[in-house]
N, C-alpha and C positions, 0 to 999 in steps of 0.2 A: 536481416533481423539481428538485433544485438544479442550477445550471449548474457547469461546470468551474471557473469563477472563484471559486466559493465554498469551495473546498478550499485554504485558506491555509497550514495546518500539519497534519502527520501526527503522531499520537501512538500509542503502543503499544496503547491502548484502543479504537482504531477497528476496525470490522469490515472485514476484507479486501475483501469483495465491494462494500461501499459505497465504499471508496476507489477501487476499479477502475471502478465505475460513474461516479464523478465525474471521474476522470482515468485513462482506459484506458492512457495512455502510461506510467503508473507500473508496469505489468506487467513491463516490462523490468528494473526494479530488483529486483522479486521473483524473476524468473527468474535473475538474476545470483547469487542466493543459493540457488538450487535449490528455491525455493518456487513450484512449478508449480500449486498448488491454487487459483490465482486464478479458474479457471473451474469448479471442482468445487463440489458442494453445500455442503461445509464452509466455503467462502469466505463464505457468507452468514450464518454464525453464529459463526465463529471470529474472534477479534480478532487483530491483528498479533502481539501477545505470545503468544497460544496457537499460532498458526501457526509462529512461530519456535521455540517450545518443542518442538513436534512434530518439527521438523527439526533440533533441536540447535544453534540459532543464537541469538546474543545479540540480543534485540529492539532494544536501544539502537543497535546498529550499523546495522540495517536502517532504523530510523526516521531516523537521521542521514542515510543515503544517500537515502531518500525525500524528506526535506526539502531536501537539497542539489539533487536533481533538480528539485523545484518551483521553487527559486530560480533555477536555471540555465535552466529551460524554462517561463517564465510563459505563461499562456494569452493569446491575442490576441483572444478574443471579447469 
């Protein structure tokens, strides 16, 4: 399993569950947009783009905020 440090950039093609497994703290960004499926079964096969589409959210906006969070909150491991 990859460590937290290995998630350097988020793209809309990444699987939501894999992103959360690598950086659980990113869940708060998903929650901000009402994307609470980070813990449901769909999270392990839906991409960020698919999850955003289901919730009527522009994936580019979420990806931008996820990457900003990564920049502002680097891992210390």
